[in-house]
C-alpha positions as CSV (number, residue, x, y, z in Angstrom):
1,M,-143.6,56.9,173.1
2,S,-147.1,56.7,171.5
3,F,-149.4,59.9,172.1
4,R,-152.6,57.8,171.1
5,K,-152.2,56.0,174.3
6,K,-155.4,55.5,176.2
7,Q,-155.0,57.3,179.4
8,M,-152.3,59.9,179.0
9,R,-151.7,62.0,182.0
10,F,-150.5,66.0,181.0
11,L,-149.1,68.6,183.3
12,L,-149.6,72.0,182.0
13,V,-147.7,74.7,183.8
14,R,-149.0,78.2,183.6
15,N,-147.8,79.9,186.7
16,D,-147.6,83.7,185.6
17,H,-150.6,86.1,185.2
18,I,-154.5,86.2,185.0
19,G,-154.7,87.3,181.1
20,D,-152.0,84.9,180.1
21,M,-153.9,82.0,181.8
22,I,-157.2,83.2,180.0
23,C,-155.3,83.0,176.7
24,T,-154.2,79.7,177.6
25,T,-157.3,78.0,177.9
26,P,-158.0,77.2,174.2
27,A,-154.8,75.2,174.1
28,F,-156.5,73.1,177.1
29,Q,-159.6,72.6,175.2
30,A,-157.7,71.5,172.1
31,I,-155.6,68.9,174.2
32,K,-159.0,67.5,175.5
33,K,-160.5,67.5,172.3
34,Q,-157.5,65.6,170.5
35,F,-157.1,63.1,173.7
36,P,-160.6,62.8,175.1
37,K,-159.5,60.3,177.6
38,C,-156.5,62.0,179.0
39,S,-156.2,63.9,182.4
40,I,-155.3,67.5,182.7
41,E,-153.8,68.8,185.6
42,V,-152.7,72.3,185.6
43,V,-149.8,74.2,187.9
44,A,-151.4,77.8,188.6
45,S,-150.4,80.5,190.9
46,S,-152.9,81.3,193.6
47,C,-154.0,84.4,191.6
48,N,-154.7,82.8,188.3
49,A,-155.9,79.3,189.7
50,P,-159.4,80.5,190.5
51,L,-160.1,81.3,186.7
52,I,-159.9,77.6,185.6
53,E,-161.2,75.5,189.0
54,G,-164.2,74.1,187.6
55,L,-163.4,74.4,183.9
56,S,-164.6,71.0,182.1
57,C,-161.4,70.4,180.2
58,V,-159.1,70.7,183.3
59,D,-159.3,67.7,185.8
60,K,-157.1,68.9,188.5
61,V,-155.5,72.5,189.3
62,H,-152.5,72.5,191.7
63,S,-152.1,76.0,193.1
64,Y,-149.6,77.8,195.1
65,E,-148.6,81.2,196.5
66,K,-145.6,82.5,194.9
67,P,-143.1,83.2,197.8
68,S,-141.6,86.3,196.1
69,R,-145.1,88.0,196.8
70,K,-144.8,87.2,200.4
71,P,-143.1,89.6,202.8
72,W,-139.9,88.4,204.5
73,G,-140.5,86.1,207.5
74,I,-142.9,83.3,208.3
75,S,-145.2,83.9,205.8
76,R,-142.6,83.7,203.1
77,L,-141.2,80.4,204.6
78,K,-144.6,79.0,204.6
79,A,-145.0,79.7,200.9
80,Y,-141.6,78.3,200.2
81,W,-142.5,75.2,202.4
82,K,-145.9,74.7,200.5
83,K,-144.1,74.9,197.0
84,L,-141.5,72.3,198.0
85,C,-144.5,70.1,199.0
86,L,-146.0,70.7,195.6
87,F,-142.7,69.7,193.7
88,H,-142.6,66.6,195.8
89,K,-146.5,65.9,195.1
90,I,-145.7,66.1,191.3
91,F,-142.8,64.3,191.3
92,Y,-145.0,61.1,192.2
93,R,-147.6,61.7,189.7
94,H,-146.0,60.0,186.6
95,Y,-146.8,62.3,183.8
96,D,-146.7,61.4,180.1
97,V,-146.1,65.3,178.8
98,C,-145.5,68.2,180.6
99,I,-146.1,71.6,178.7
100,V,-144.8,74.8,180.0
101,F,-146.7,77.6,178.7
102,R,-144.2,80.7,179.1
103,G,-143.1,83.7,177.0
104,D,-140.0,84.0,179.1
105,Y,-137.7,81.8,180.9
106,S,-139.0,81.0,184.2
107,P,-136.7,78.7,186.8
108,S,-139.7,77.9,188.8
109,A,-141.5,76.5,185.6
110,N,-138.5,74.8,184.6
111,I,-138.4,72.7,188.1
112,F,-141.9,71.9,187.5
113,S,-141.0,70.3,184.4
114,R,-138.1,68.6,185.7
115,F,-140.1,67.3,188.6
116,S,-142.9,66.2,186.6
117,R,-140.3,63.2,185.0
118,A,-142.5,63.4,181.7
119,R,-141.0,61.7,178.8
120,K,-142.2,64.6,176.7
121,R,-141.4,68.0,178.3
122,I,-142.2,70.8,176.1
123,G,-141.1,74.5,176.9
124,L,-139.5,77.9,175.8
125,G,-135.8,77.1,174.8
126,G,-133.1,77.2,172.3
127,P,-129.5,76.9,171.6
128,Q,-128.3,79.0,175.1
129,K,-131.1,78.3,177.3
130,R,-132.4,74.6,176.6
131,G,-133.7,73.9,180.2
132,N,-134.7,70.5,180.6
133,Y,-137.2,70.0,177.6
134,T,-137.2,67.4,175.0
135,H,-138.8,69.9,172.7
136,F,-137.9,73.6,172.3
137,I,-140.3,76.5,171.4
138,S,-138.9,79.8,170.1
139,P,-139.7,83.0,171.9
140,P,-142.9,84.5,170.9
141,A,-143.2,86.4,167.6
142,Q,-145.6,89.2,167.0
143,E,-148.8,87.4,167.7
144,H,-151.6,87.1,169.9
145,E,-151.0,84.9,173.3
146,I,-153.5,82.6,172.4
147,L,-151.9,81.5,169.1
148,Y,-148.7,81.6,170.7
149,C,-149.8,79.0,173.2
150,F,-150.6,76.8,170.3
151,T,-146.9,77.0,169.2
152,F,-146.5,74.7,172.2
153,L,-148.8,72.1,170.9
154,K,-147.3,71.4,167.6
155,P,-145.0,68.7,168.8
156,L,-148.2,66.9,169.7
157,G,-150.0,67.4,166.0
158,I,-152.6,70.0,167.4
159,V,-153.6,73.1,165.6
160,Y,-155.8,76.0,166.4
161,Q,-159.3,75.5,165.3
162,D,-160.8,78.7,166.6
163,E,-160.9,77.4,170.2
164,K,-162.3,80.4,172.5
165,P,-160.9,81.6,175.9
166,S,-163.1,80.7,178.8
167,M,-162.9,81.0,182.7
168,I,-165.0,80.1,185.6
169,L,-167.0,82.9,187.5
170,D,-168.9,81.9,190.4
171,S,-172.7,82.8,190.8
172,L,-171.7,85.3,193.7
173,K,-169.3,87.1,191.8
174,A,-171.4,87.3,188.6
175,K,-174.3,88.7,190.7
176,R,-171.9,91.2,192.1
177,Y,-170.6,92.4,188.9
178,H,-173.8,92.2,186.9
179,F,-173.8,96.1,186.4
180,L,-170.6,95.7,184.0
181,K,-172.4,93.7,181.5
182,G,-171.8,95.2,178.2
183,R,-168.8,97.2,179.1
184,I,-165.3,96.8,178.2
185,L,-162.7,96.8,181.1
186,C,-158.9,97.2,181.0
187,H,-156.8,95.8,183.7
188,L,-153.3,97.1,183.0
189,S,-151.6,95.3,185.6
190,S,-151.6,94.3,189.3
191,R,-148.0,94.8,189.9
192,L,-147.3,98.2,188.8
193,E,-148.7,100.6,191.5
194,Q,-149.0,103.7,188.8
């Protein structure tokens, strides 16, 4: 398959954490820079999707709620149903390239890759856990998450050229948190209560 095809369609999967999504945005920008006419669609969790909705280098965001974060019962069943509907939708979109940006193995992300039916599927793998990828990336070394994301772009011939992380913050939130301007905030985790 030629990577110089005029209208390539990319499916990029980043369905984990907020900070990881922000660190992946330079890779999104680099893909758009290398393939300006391409279409970039991103699979995101409901937690990290608002950060990239409206980002100029992203054409479409597919968002879903993780069933594991819902209590047992109807709400969890609804989350599973919506996720199945998203798998179905992706199956019929005819992607050229699917990249799963993950530092650890994710069965869910692996299924998104499989359902993309892309001829080029890039993801974390190795001799033991090959998943269903055509190109395998080694587990992360001790490097920044932004640089690690660019290892997934090597099969496309894309290298880091000082792209910067970006996110969308709507004007209401920007006004609400204006008093924090010039301060450094640390968000340790949204999952560990302590």
